[in-house]
HTML snippet that shows the backbone in 3Dmol.js (N, CA, C, O; Angstrom):
<script src="https://3Dmol.org/build/3Dmol-min.js"></script>
<div id="view" style="width:600px;height:400px;position:relative"></div>
<script>
const pdb = `
ATOM      1  N   MET A   1      -4.020  -3.631 -11.677  1.00  0.00           N
ATOM      2  CA  MET A   1      -5.756  -4.006 -10.791  1.00  0.00           C
ATOM      3  C   MET A   1      -5.795  -3.038 -10.548  1.00  0.00           C
ATOM      4  O   MET A   1      -4.984  -2.278 -11.078  1.00  0.00           O
ATOM      5  N   LYS A   2      -6.466  -2.689  -9.897  1.00  0.00           N
ATOM      6  CA  LYS A   2      -7.245  -0.748  -9.060  1.00  0.00           C
ATOM      7  C   LYS A   2      -6.995  -1.320  -8.231  1.00  0.00           C
ATOM      8  O   LYS A   2      -6.970  -2.529  -8.460  1.00  0.00           O
ATOM      9  N   PHE A   3      -6.633  -0.851  -6.685  1.00  0.00           N
ATOM     10  CA  PHE A   3      -6.634  -1.151  -6.239  1.00  0.00           C
ATOM     11  C   PHE A   3      -7.121  -0.106  -4.584  1.00  0.00           C
ATOM     12  O   PHE A   3      -6.265   0.517  -5.211  1.00  0.00           O
ATOM     13  N   THR A   4      -7.561   0.619  -3.291  1.00  0.00           N
ATOM     14  CA  THR A   4      -8.260   1.531  -2.758  1.00  0.00           C
ATOM     15  C   THR A   4      -7.469   2.078  -1.993  1.00  0.00           C
ATOM     16  O   THR A   4      -6.437   1.407  -1.973  1.00  0.00           O
ATOM     17  N   ALA A   5      -7.374   3.242  -1.125  1.00  0.00           N
ATOM     18  CA  ALA A   5      -6.227   3.463  -0.576  1.00  0.00           C
ATOM     19  C   ALA A   5      -6.709   2.921   1.374  1.00  0.00           C
ATOM     20  O   ALA A   5      -6.037   2.662   2.373  1.00  0.00           O
ATOM     21  N   GLY A   6      -8.157   2.974   1.071  1.00  0.00           N
ATOM     22  CA  GLY A   6      -7.672   1.841   2.556  1.00  0.00           C
ATOM     23  C   GLY A   6      -7.678   0.363   2.242  1.00  0.00           C
ATOM     24  O   GLY A   6      -8.131  -0.562   2.916  1.00  0.00           O
ATOM     25  N   GLN A   7      -7.008   0.348   0.944  1.00  0.00           N
ATOM     26  CA  GLN A   7      -6.495  -1.124   0.752  1.00  0.00           C
ATOM     27  C   GLN A   7      -4.602  -1.441   1.100  1.00  0.00           C
ATOM     28  O   GLN A   7      -4.084  -2.272   1.846  1.00  0.00           O
ATOM     29  N   ILE A   8      -4.100  -0.609   0.389  1.00  0.00           N
ATOM     30  CA  ILE A   8      -2.822   0.092   0.755  1.00  0.00           C
ATOM     31  C   ILE A   8      -2.495  -0.137   2.349  1.00  0.00           C
ATOM     32  O   ILE A   8      -1.908  -1.052   2.927  1.00  0.00           O
ATOM     33  N   ARG A   9      -3.323   1.471   2.982  1.00  0.00           N
ATOM     34  CA  ARG A   9      -3.690   1.117   4.687  1.00  0.00           C
ATOM     35  C   ARG A   9      -3.183  -0.230   4.947  1.00  0.00           C
ATOM     36  O   ARG A   9      -2.138  -0.749   5.337  1.00  0.00           O
ATOM     37  N   ALA A  10      -4.677  -0.682   4.466  1.00  0.00           N
ATOM     38  CA  ALA A  10      -4.087  -2.184   5.647  1.00  0.00           C
ATOM     39  C   ALA A  10      -3.306  -2.942   5.302  1.00  0.00           C
ATOM     40  O   ALA A  10      -2.808  -3.495   6.282  1.00  0.00           O
ATOM     41  N   GLY A  11      -2.680  -3.480   3.854  1.00  0.00           N
ATOM     42  CA  GLY A  11      -1.846  -4.279   3.856  1.00  0.00           C
ATOM     43  C   GLY A  11      -0.121  -3.661   4.146  1.00  0.00           C
ATOM     44  O   GLY A  11       0.880  -4.335   3.901  1.00  0.00           O
ATOM     45  N   ARG A  12      -0.108  -2.398   4.651  1.00  0.00           N
ATOM     46  CA  ARG A  12       1.220  -1.717   4.570  1.00  0.00           C
ATOM     47  C   ARG A  12       0.539  -2.120   7.037  1.00  0.00           C
ATOM     48  O   ARG A  12       1.417  -2.362   7.865  1.00  0.00           O
ATOM     49  N   ALA A  13      -1.091  -2.044   7.476  1.00  0.00           N
ATOM     50  CA  ALA A  13      -0.468  -3.189   8.948  1.00  0.00           C
ATOM     51  C   ALA A  13      -0.114  -4.353   9.072  1.00  0.00           C
ATOM     52  O   ALA A  13       0.615  -4.687  10.006  1.00  0.00           O
ATOM     53  N   LEU A  14      -0.485  -5.079   8.302  1.00  0.00           N
ATOM     54  CA  LEU A  14      -1.486  -6.078   8.371  1.00  0.00           C
ATOM     55  C   LEU A  14       0.279  -6.724   8.483  1.00  0.00           C
ATOM     56  O   LEU A  14       0.436  -7.380   9.512  1.00  0.00           O
ATOM     57  N   ILE A  15       1.239  -6.646   7.814  1.00  0.00           N
ATOM     58  CA  ILE A  15       2.447  -6.596   8.600  1.00  0.00           C
ATOM     59  C   ILE A  15       3.844  -6.010   9.404  1.00  0.00           C
ATOM     60  O   ILE A  15       4.868  -6.589   9.766  1.00  0.00           O
ATOM     61  N   GLY A  16       3.182  -3.907   9.560  1.00  0.00           N
ATOM     62  CA  GLY A  16       3.731  -3.931  10.552  1.00  0.00           C
ATOM     63  C   GLY A  16       4.315  -3.258  10.009  1.00  0.00           C
ATOM     64  O   GLY A  16       4.996  -2.760  10.906  1.00  0.00           O
ATOM     65  N   MET A  17       4.625  -2.780   9.071  1.00  0.00           N
ATOM     66  CA  MET A  17       5.135  -1.512   8.068  1.00  0.00           C
ATOM     67  C   MET A  17       5.145  -0.520   8.250  1.00  0.00           C
ATOM     68  O   MET A  17       4.150  -0.041   7.705  1.00  0.00           O
ATOM     69  N   ALA A  18       6.027   0.638   9.013  1.00  0.00           N
ATOM     70  CA  ALA A  18       5.687   1.851   9.480  1.00  0.00           C
ATOM     71  C   ALA A  18       5.519   3.005   8.054  1.00  0.00           C
ATOM     72  O   ALA A  18       6.175   2.736   7.048  1.00  0.00           O
ATOM     73  N   GLN A  19       4.541   4.373   8.055  1.00  0.00           N
ATOM     74  CA  GLN A  19       4.936   4.558   6.229  1.00  0.00           C
ATOM     75  C   GLN A  19       5.735   4.856   5.454  1.00  0.00           C
ATOM     76  O   GLN A  19       5.814   5.019   4.236  1.00  0.00           O
ATOM     77  N   SER A  20       6.971   4.973   7.186  1.00  0.00           N
ATOM     78  CA  SER A  20       8.258   6.101   6.380  1.00  0.00           C
ATOM     79  C   SER A  20       9.514   4.554   5.729  1.00  0.00           C
ATOM     80  O   SER A  20      10.484   4.468   4.976  1.00  0.00           O
ATOM     81  N   GLU A  21       8.858   3.800   6.423  1.00  0.00           N
ATOM     82  CA  GLU A  21       9.720   1.812   5.752  1.00  0.00           C
ATOM     83  C   GLU A  21       9.058   1.617   4.342  1.00  0.00           C
ATOM     84  O   GLU A  21       9.518   0.850   3.496  1.00  0.00           O
ATOM     85  N   LEU A  22       7.669   2.561   4.131  1.00  0.00           N
ATOM     86  CA  LEU A  22       7.429   1.993   2.941  1.00  0.00           C
ATOM     87  C   LEU A  22       7.901   2.300   1.839  1.00  0.00           C
ATOM     88  O   LEU A  22       8.314   1.735   0.826  1.00  0.00           O
ATOM     89  N   ALA A  23       7.589   4.557   2.714  1.00  0.00           N
ATOM     90  CA  ALA A  23       8.222   5.313   1.709  1.00  0.00           C
ATOM     91  C   ALA A  23      10.187   4.898   1.738  1.00  0.00           C
ATOM     92  O   ALA A  23      10.796   5.519   0.868  1.00  0.00           O
ATOM     93  N   ALA A  24      10.540   4.525   2.095  1.00  0.00           N
ATOM     94  CA  ALA A  24      11.926   3.924   1.688  1.00  0.00           C
ATOM     95  C   ALA A  24      11.914   3.757   1.511  1.00  0.00           C
ATOM     96  O   ALA A  24      12.500   4.235   0.539  1.00  0.00           O
ATOM     97  N   ARG A  25      11.313   2.176   1.151  1.00  0.00           N
ATOM     98  CA  ARG A  25      11.642   0.898  -0.440  1.00  0.00           C
ATOM     99  C   ARG A  25      10.951   1.736  -1.281  1.00  0.00           C
ATOM    100  O   ARG A  25      11.386   2.002  -2.401  1.00  0.00           O
ATOM    101  N   ALA A  26       9.882   2.195  -0.840  1.00  0.00           N
ATOM    102  CA  ALA A  26       8.974   2.727  -2.412  1.00  0.00           C
ATOM    103  C   ALA A  26      10.067   3.855  -2.951  1.00  0.00           C
ATOM    104  O   ALA A  26      10.125   4.154  -4.144  1.00  0.00           O
ATOM    105  N   GLY A  27      10.834   4.385  -2.053  1.00  0.00           N
ATOM    106  CA  GLY A  27      11.017   5.562  -2.928  1.00  0.00           C
ATOM    107  C   GLY A  27      11.135   6.982  -2.985  1.00  0.00           C
ATOM    108  O   GLY A  27      11.994   7.704  -3.491  1.00  0.00           O
ATOM    109  N   VAL A  28       9.622   7.335  -2.077  1.00  0.00           N
ATOM    110  CA  VAL A  28       9.239   7.935  -2.669  1.00  0.00           C
ATOM    111  C   VAL A  28       9.586   8.646  -0.762  1.00  0.00           C
ATOM    112  O   VAL A  28      10.379   8.494   0.167  1.00  0.00           O
ATOM    113  N   SER A  29       8.300   9.472  -1.151  1.00  0.00           N
ATOM    114  CA  SER A  29       8.420  10.554   0.526  1.00  0.00           C
ATOM    115  C   SER A  29       7.110   9.787   1.260  1.00  0.00           C
ATOM    116  O   SER A  29       6.259   8.907   1.134  1.00  0.00           O
ATOM    117  N   VAL A  30       7.704  10.954   2.219  1.00  0.00           N
ATOM    118  CA  VAL A  30       6.247  10.009   3.306  1.00  0.00           C
ATOM    119  C   VAL A  30       5.017  10.543   3.521  1.00  0.00           C
ATOM    120  O   VAL A  30       4.021  10.063   4.063  1.00  0.00           O
ATOM    121  N   PRO A  31       5.256  11.793   2.933  1.00  0.00           N
ATOM    122  CA  PRO A  31       3.581  12.464   2.472  1.00  0.00           C
ATOM    123  C   PRO A  31       3.383  12.131   1.671  1.00  0.00           C
ATOM    124  O   PRO A  31       2.531  12.903   1.233  1.00  0.00           O
ATOM    125  N   THR A  32       3.629  11.086   0.677  1.00  0.00           N
ATOM    126  CA  THR A  32       2.871  11.210  -1.160  1.00  0.00           C
ATOM    127  C   THR A  32       2.588   9.272  -0.587  1.00  0.00           C
ATOM    128  O   THR A  32       1.809   8.618  -1.279  1.00  0.00           O
ATOM    129  N   VAL A  33       3.301   8.545   0.688  1.00  0.00           N
ATOM    130  CA  VAL A  33       2.175   7.771   1.227  1.00  0.00           C
ATOM    131  C   VAL A  33       1.116   7.633   1.588  1.00  0.00           C
ATOM    132  O   VAL A  33       0.207   6.946   1.123  1.00  0.00           O
ATOM    133  N   LYS A  34       1.189   8.849   3.212  1.00  0.00           N
ATOM    134  CA  LYS A  34       0.039   9.520   3.125  1.00  0.00           C
ATOM    135  C   LYS A  34      -1.146  10.135   2.220  1.00  0.00           C
ATOM    136  O   LYS A  34      -2.342   9.864   2.332  1.00  0.00           O
ATOM    137  N   ARG A  35      -0.607  10.941   1.382  1.00  0.00           N
ATOM    138  CA  ARG A  35      -2.346  11.418   0.330  1.00  0.00           C
ATOM    139  C   ARG A  35      -2.353   9.681  -0.784  1.00  0.00           C
ATOM    140  O   ARG A  35      -3.442   9.196  -1.090  1.00  0.00           O
ATOM    141  N   ALA A  36      -1.105   9.036  -1.203  1.00  0.00           N
ATOM    142  CA  ALA A  36      -2.233   7.682  -1.259  1.00  0.00           C
ATOM    143  C   ALA A  36      -2.896   7.275  -0.252  1.00  0.00           C
ATOM    144  O   ALA A  36      -4.101   7.121  -0.447  1.00  0.00           O
ATOM    145  N   GLU A  37      -2.401   6.995   1.006  1.00  0.00           N
ATOM    146  CA  GLU A  37      -3.938   5.908   1.657  1.00  0.00           C
ATOM    147  C   GLU A  37      -4.677   7.301   2.402  1.00  0.00           C
ATOM    148  O   GLU A  37      -4.926   7.502   3.591  1.00  0.00           O
ATOM    149  N   SER A  38      -4.876   8.018   1.392  1.00  0.00           N
ATOM    150  CA  SER A  38      -6.094   8.735   2.229  1.00  0.00           C
ATOM    151  C   SER A  38      -6.769   8.587   0.808  1.00  0.00           C
ATOM    152  O   SER A  38      -6.347   8.517  -0.347  1.00  0.00           O
ATOM    153  N   ASP A  39      -8.850   8.559   1.830  1.00  0.00           N
ATOM    154  CA  ASP A  39      -9.596   8.508   1.144  1.00  0.00           C
ATOM    155  C   ASP A  39     -10.691   9.652   0.771  1.00  0.00           C
ATOM    156  O   ASP A  39     -11.859   9.606   0.385  1.00  0.00           O
ATOM    157  N   SER A  40      -9.459  11.062   1.165  1.00  0.00           N
ATOM    158  CA  SER A  40     -10.026  11.934   1.085  1.00  0.00           C
ATOM    159  C   SER A  40     -10.267  12.803  -0.633  1.00  0.00           C
ATOM    160  O   SER A  40      -9.666  12.441  -1.644  1.00  0.00           O
ATOM    161  N   LYS A  41     -10.758  13.373  -0.611  1.00  0.00           N
ATOM    162  CA  LYS A  41     -12.128  13.061  -1.700  1.00  0.00           C
ATOM    163  C   LYS A  41     -10.854  14.712  -1.935  1.00  0.00           C
ATOM    164  O   LYS A  41      -9.644  14.543  -2.085  1.00  0.00           O
ATOM    165  N   SER A  42     -11.133  15.317  -1.925  1.00  0.00           N
ATOM    166  CA  SER A  42     -10.058  16.830  -2.373  1.00  0.00           C
ATOM    167  C   SER A  42      -8.973  16.768  -1.328  1.00  0.00           C
ATOM    168  O   SER A  42      -8.993  17.611  -0.432  1.00  0.00           O
ATOM    169  N   SER A  43      -7.639  15.473  -1.369  1.00  0.00           N
ATOM    170  CA  SER A  43      -6.466  14.914  -0.800  1.00  0.00           C
ATOM    171  C   SER A  43      -5.908  15.209  -2.692  1.00  0.00           C
ATOM    172  O   SER A  43      -6.739  15.005  -3.578  1.00  0.00           O
ATOM    173  N   PRO A  44      -4.282  15.744  -3.097  1.00  0.00           N
ATOM    174  CA  PRO A  44      -3.736  15.649  -4.299  1.00  0.00           C
ATOM    175  C   PRO A  44      -3.693  13.778  -4.364  1.00  0.00           C
ATOM    176  O   PRO A  44      -3.810  12.746  -3.704  1.00  0.00           O
ATOM    177  N   HIS A  45      -3.284  14.681  -6.474  1.00  0.00           N
ATOM    178  CA  HIS A  45      -3.557  12.942  -6.803  1.00  0.00           C
ATOM    179  C   HIS A  45      -2.061  12.119  -6.890  1.00  0.00           C
ATOM    180  O   HIS A  45      -1.008  12.523  -7.382  1.00  0.00           O
ATOM    181  N   VAL A  46      -2.403  10.634  -6.138  1.00  0.00           N
ATOM    182  CA  VAL A  46      -1.094  10.260  -6.734  1.00  0.00           C
ATOM    183  C   VAL A  46      -0.822   9.045  -8.011  1.00  0.00           C
ATOM    184  O   VAL A  46      -1.283   7.954  -8.344  1.00  0.00           O
ATOM    185  N   ALA A  47      -0.157   9.655  -8.295  1.00  0.00           N
ATOM    186  CA  ALA A  47       0.749   9.041  -9.721  1.00  0.00           C
ATOM    187  C   ALA A  47       0.226   7.861  -9.675  1.00  0.00           C
ATOM    188  O   ALA A  47      -0.289   7.287  -8.715  1.00  0.00           O
ATOM    189  N   GLU A  48       0.335   7.608 -10.457  1.00  0.00           N
ATOM    190  CA  GLU A  48      -0.431   5.970 -10.739  1.00  0.00           C
ATOM    191  C   GLU A  48       1.220   5.458 -10.670  1.00  0.00           C
ATOM    192  O   GLU A  48       1.758   5.626  -9.576  1.00  0.00           O
ATOM    193  N   ASP A  49       1.754   5.067 -11.367  1.00  0.00           N
ATOM    194  CA  ASP A  49       3.480   5.060 -11.483  1.00  0.00           C
ATOM    195  C   ASP A  49       3.801   4.734  -9.813  1.00  0.00           C
ATOM    196  O   ASP A  49       4.312   3.757  -9.266  1.00  0.00           O
ATOM    197  N   THR A  50       3.284   5.949  -9.310  1.00  0.00           N
ATOM    198  CA  THR A  50       3.439   5.867  -7.647  1.00  0.00           C
ATOM    199  C   THR A  50       3.083   4.796  -6.983  1.00  0.00           C
ATOM    200  O   THR A  50       3.741   4.046  -6.262  1.00  0.00           O
ATOM    201  N   ARG A  51       2.081   4.793  -7.262  1.00  0.00           N
ATOM    202  CA  ARG A  51       0.501   3.917  -6.426  1.00  0.00           C
ATOM    203  C   ARG A  51       1.071   2.452  -6.634  1.00  0.00           C
ATOM    204  O   ARG A  51       0.725   1.480  -5.961  1.00  0.00           O
ATOM    205  N   GLU A  52       2.051   2.438  -7.725  1.00  0.00           N
ATOM    206  CA  GLU A  52       2.469   1.135  -8.767  1.00  0.00           C
ATOM    207  C   GLU A  52       3.241   0.406  -7.845  1.00  0.00           C
ATOM    208  O   GLU A  52       3.193  -0.755  -7.439  1.00  0.00           O
ATOM    209  N   LYS A  53       4.354   1.892  -7.489  1.00  0.00           N
ATOM    210  CA  LYS A  53       6.090   0.748  -6.572  1.00  0.00           C
ATOM    211  C   LYS A  53       5.321   1.404  -4.817  1.00  0.00           C
ATOM    212  O   LYS A  53       6.194   1.704  -4.002  1.00  0.00           O
ATOM    213  N   LEU A  54       4.105   1.558  -4.419  1.00  0.00           N
ATOM    214  CA  LEU A  54       3.690   0.806  -3.071  1.00  0.00           C
ATOM    215  C   LEU A  54       2.939  -0.674  -3.005  1.00  0.00           C
ATOM    216  O   LEU A  54       2.813  -1.636  -2.247  1.00  0.00           O
ATOM    217  N   ARG A  55       2.467  -0.135  -4.507  1.00  0.00           N
ATOM    218  CA  ARG A  55       1.667  -2.300  -4.275  1.00  0.00           C
ATOM    219  C   ARG A  55       3.296  -2.756  -4.377  1.00  0.00           C
ATOM    220  O   ARG A  55       3.910  -3.263  -3.438  1.00  0.00           O
ATOM    221  N   ALA A  56       3.727  -2.539  -5.387  1.00  0.00           N
ATOM    222  CA  ALA A  56       5.288  -4.211  -4.969  1.00  0.00           C
ATOM    223  C   ALA A  56       5.873  -3.822  -3.514  1.00  0.00           C
ATOM    224  O   ALA A  56       5.968  -4.624  -2.584  1.00  0.00           O
ATOM    225  N   VAL A  57       6.152  -2.815  -3.479  1.00  0.00           N
ATOM    226  CA  VAL A  57       6.544  -3.276  -2.022  1.00  0.00           C
ATOM    227  C   VAL A  57       6.187  -3.521  -1.040  1.00  0.00           C
ATOM    228  O   VAL A  57       6.983  -3.515  -0.102  1.00  0.00           O
ATOM    229  N   LEU A  58       4.673  -3.876  -0.822  1.00  0.00           N
ATOM    230  CA  LEU A  58       3.510  -4.680  -0.492  1.00  0.00           C
ATOM    231  C   LEU A  58       3.563  -4.895  -0.398  1.00  0.00           C
ATOM    232  O   LEU A  58       3.878  -5.080   0.777  1.00  0.00           O
ATOM    233  N   GLU A  59       3.384  -6.481  -2.010  1.00  0.00           N
ATOM    234  CA  GLU A  59       3.212  -7.631  -2.529  1.00  0.00           C
ATOM    235  C   GLU A  59       4.498  -8.495  -2.459  1.00  0.00           C
ATOM    236  O   GLU A  59       4.115  -9.658  -2.331  1.00  0.00           O
ATOM    237  N   ALA A  60       5.987  -8.443  -2.488  1.00  0.00           N
ATOM    238  CA  ALA A  60       7.001  -7.717  -2.078  1.00  0.00           C
ATOM    239  C   ALA A  60       6.485  -8.911  -0.967  1.00  0.00           C
ATOM    240  O   ALA A  60       6.221 -10.071  -1.281  1.00  0.00           O
ATOM    241  N   ALA A  61       6.402  -8.288   0.528  1.00  0.00           N
ATOM    242  CA  ALA A  61       6.192  -8.496   1.980  1.00  0.00           C
ATOM    243  C   ALA A  61       5.809  -9.812   2.655  1.00  0.00           C
ATOM    244  O   ALA A  61       6.265 -10.485   3.580  1.00  0.00           O
ATOM    245  N   GLY A  62       4.378  -9.931   1.475  1.00  0.00           N
ATOM    246  CA  GLY A  62       3.997 -10.634   1.272  1.00  0.00           C
ATOM    247  C   GLY A  62       2.170 -10.524   1.788  1.00  0.00           C
ATOM    248  O   GLY A  62       1.525 -11.464   2.255  1.00  0.00           O
ATOM    249  N   VAL A  63       1.693  -9.229   1.553  1.00  0.00           N
ATOM    250  CA  VAL A  63       0.630  -8.628   0.990  1.00  0.00           C
ATOM    251  C   VAL A  63       0.533  -8.907  -0.028  1.00  0.00           C
ATOM    252  O   VAL A  63       1.418  -8.721  -0.863  1.00  0.00           O
ATOM    253  N   GLU A  64      -1.083  -9.680  -0.361  1.00  0.00           N
ATOM    254  CA  GLU A  64      -2.066 -10.148  -1.422  1.00  0.00           C
ATOM    255  C   GLU A  64      -3.061  -8.804  -2.069  1.00  0.00           C
ATOM    256  O   GLU A  64      -4.105  -8.759  -1.419  1.00  0.00           O
ATOM    257  N   PHE A  65      -3.017  -7.781  -3.092  1.00  0.00           N
ATOM    258  CA  PHE A  65      -4.320  -7.772  -3.088  1.00  0.00           C
ATOM    259  C   PHE A  65      -5.160  -8.521  -3.478  1.00  0.00           C
ATOM    260  O   PHE A  65      -4.650  -9.523  -3.979  1.00  0.00           O
ATOM    261  N   THR A  66      -6.868  -8.521  -3.499  1.00  0.00           N
ATOM    262  CA  THR A  66      -7.702  -8.597  -3.468  1.00  0.00           C
ATOM    263  C   THR A  66      -8.879  -8.052  -4.362  1.00  0.00           C
ATOM    264  O   THR A  66      -8.806  -6.846  -4.596  1.00  0.00           O
ATOM    265  N   ASN A  67      -9.558  -8.481  -4.705  1.00  0.00           N
ATOM    266  CA  ASN A  67     -10.591  -7.948  -5.242  1.00  0.00           C
ATOM    267  C   ASN A  67     -12.290  -8.700  -4.851  1.00  0.00           C
ATOM    268  O   ASN A  67     -12.566  -9.317  -3.822  1.00  0.00           O
ATOM    269  N   GLY A  68     -13.628  -8.279  -6.519  1.00  0.00           N
ATOM    270  CA  GLY A  68     -14.039  -8.901  -6.764  1.00  0.00           C
ATOM    271  C   GLY A  68     -15.309  -8.043  -6.108  1.00  0.00           C
ATOM    272  O   GLY A  68     -15.428  -6.915  -6.585  1.00  0.00           O
ATOM    273  N   GLU A  69     -16.148  -8.369  -5.216  1.00  0.00           N
ATOM    274  CA  GLU A  69     -17.704  -7.462  -4.533  1.00  0.00           C
ATOM    275  C   GLU A  69     -17.031  -6.322  -3.341  1.00  0.00           C
ATOM    276  O   GLU A  69     -17.156  -5.099  -3.402  1.00  0.00           O
ATOM    277  N   THR A  70     -16.248  -7.152  -2.193  1.00  0.00           N
ATOM    278  CA  THR A  70     -15.633  -6.526  -2.174  1.00  0.00           C
ATOM    279  C   THR A  70     -14.236  -6.760  -1.806  1.00  0.00           C
ATOM    280  O   THR A  70     -13.743  -7.868  -1.596  1.00  0.00           O
ATOM    281  N   PRO A  71     -13.311  -5.020  -1.708  1.00  0.00           N
ATOM    282  CA  PRO A  71     -11.654  -5.436  -2.365  1.00  0.00           C
ATOM    283  C   PRO A  71     -11.523  -5.043  -0.763  1.00  0.00           C
ATOM    284  O   PRO A  71     -12.100  -4.373   0.094  1.00  0.00           O
ATOM    285  N   GLY A  72      -9.991  -6.199  -0.988  1.00  0.00           N
ATOM    286  CA  GLY A  72      -9.497  -6.011   0.847  1.00  0.00           C
ATOM    287  C   GLY A  72      -8.042  -6.527   0.027  1.00  0.00           C
ATOM    288  O   GLY A  72      -7.740  -6.358  -1.155  1.00  0.00           O
ATOM    289  N   VAL A  73      -7.012  -7.453   1.505  1.00  0.00           N
ATOM    290  CA  VAL A  73      -5.989  -7.075   0.923  1.00  0.00           C
ATOM    291  C   VAL A  73      -6.263  -9.311   2.164  1.00  0.00           C
ATOM    292  O   VAL A  73      -7.123  -9.793   2.902  1.00  0.00           O
ATOM    293  N   ARG A  74      -5.161  -9.681   1.695  1.00  0.00           N
ATOM    294  CA  ARG A  74      -4.581 -10.726   2.713  1.00  0.00           C
ATOM    295  C   ARG A  74      -3.373 -11.403   2.313  1.00  0.00           C
ATOM    296  O   ARG A  74      -2.999 -11.703   1.180  1.00  0.00           O
ATOM    297  N   LEU A  75      -2.453 -11.723   4.192  1.00  0.00           N
ATOM    298  CA  LEU A  75      -1.171 -12.168   3.088  1.00  0.00           C
ATOM    299  C   LEU A  75      -1.391 -13.425   2.476  1.00  0.00           C
ATOM    300  O   LEU A  75      -2.273 -14.280   2.389  1.00  0.00           O
ATOM    301  N   HIS A  76       0.099 -13.131   1.973  1.00  0.00           N
ATOM    302  CA  HIS A  76       0.700 -14.880   0.972  1.00  0.00           C
ATOM    303  C   HIS A  76       1.313 -15.515   1.418  1.00  0.00           C
ATOM    304  O   HIS A  76       1.857 -16.481   0.884  1.00  0.00           O
ATOM    305  N   ARG A  77       1.404 -15.194   2.443  1.00  0.00           N
ATOM    306  CA  ARG A  77       2.405 -16.176   3.064  1.00  0.00           C
ATOM    307  C   ARG A  77       3.150 -15.363   3.929  1.00  0.00           C
ATOM    308  O   ARG A  77       3.197 -14.133   3.917  1.00  0.00           O
ATOM    309  N   LYS A  78       3.898 -16.367   4.903  1.00  0.00           N
ATOM    310  CA  LYS A  78       4.420 -15.709   6.642  1.00  0.00           C
ATOM    311  C   LYS A  78       5.542 -14.557   5.791  1.00  0.00           C
ATOM    312  O   LYS A  78       6.157 -14.324   4.751  1.00  0.00           O
ATOM    313  N   VAL A  79       5.092 -13.914   7.725  1.00  0.00           N
ATOM    314  CA  VAL A  79       5.990 -12.795   7.275  1.00  0.00           C
ATOM    315  C   VAL A  79       7.256 -12.935   7.710  1.00  0.00           C
ATOM    316  O   VAL A  79       7.449 -13.583   8.738  1.00  0.00           O
ATOM    317  N   SER A  80       8.425 -12.306   6.952  1.00  0.00           N
ATOM    318  CA  SER A  80       9.397 -12.913   7.565  1.00  0.00           C
ATOM    319  C   SER A  80       9.814 -11.003   7.841  1.00  0.00           C
ATOM    320  O   SER A  80       9.896 -10.288   6.842  1.00  0.00           O
ATOM    321  N   ARG A  81      10.051 -10.353   9.362  1.00  0.00           N
ATOM    322  CA  ARG A  81      10.789  -8.582   8.821  1.00  0.00           C
ATOM    323  C   ARG A  81      12.267  -9.092   9.049  1.00  0.00           C
ATOM    324  O   ARG A  81      12.399  -9.920   9.949  1.00  0.00           O
ATOM    325  N   ARG A  82      13.317  -8.734   8.402  1.00  0.00           N
ATOM    326  CA  ARG A  82      14.259  -8.719   8.053  1.00  0.00           C
ATOM    327  C   ARG A  82      15.342  -9.894   9.489  1.00  0.00           C
ATOM    328  O   ARG A  82      16.552 -10.076   9.352  1.00  0.00           O
TER     329      ARG A  82
END
`;
const viewer = $3Dmol.createViewer("view");
viewer.addModel(pdb, "pdb");
viewer.setStyle({}, {cartoon: {color: "spectrum"}});
viewer.zoomTo();
viewer.render();
</script>
């Protein structure tokens, strides 16, 4: 499933997860998360497998990525923060 930089940002914000926590849980660097969340056409490309790691972490935390005419995110279940 395709998803956007905005969906990554929104999903992380929805559950109150810092970029550093997402990076640690996905096993990537904070600059990688920042690039993945960037809408800038000039930003370096983030590998598809890295984007999938970020998505998997967010989904495990309760974020559901939605598609259709207006891609977005929603909370799939109540978030339990530790």
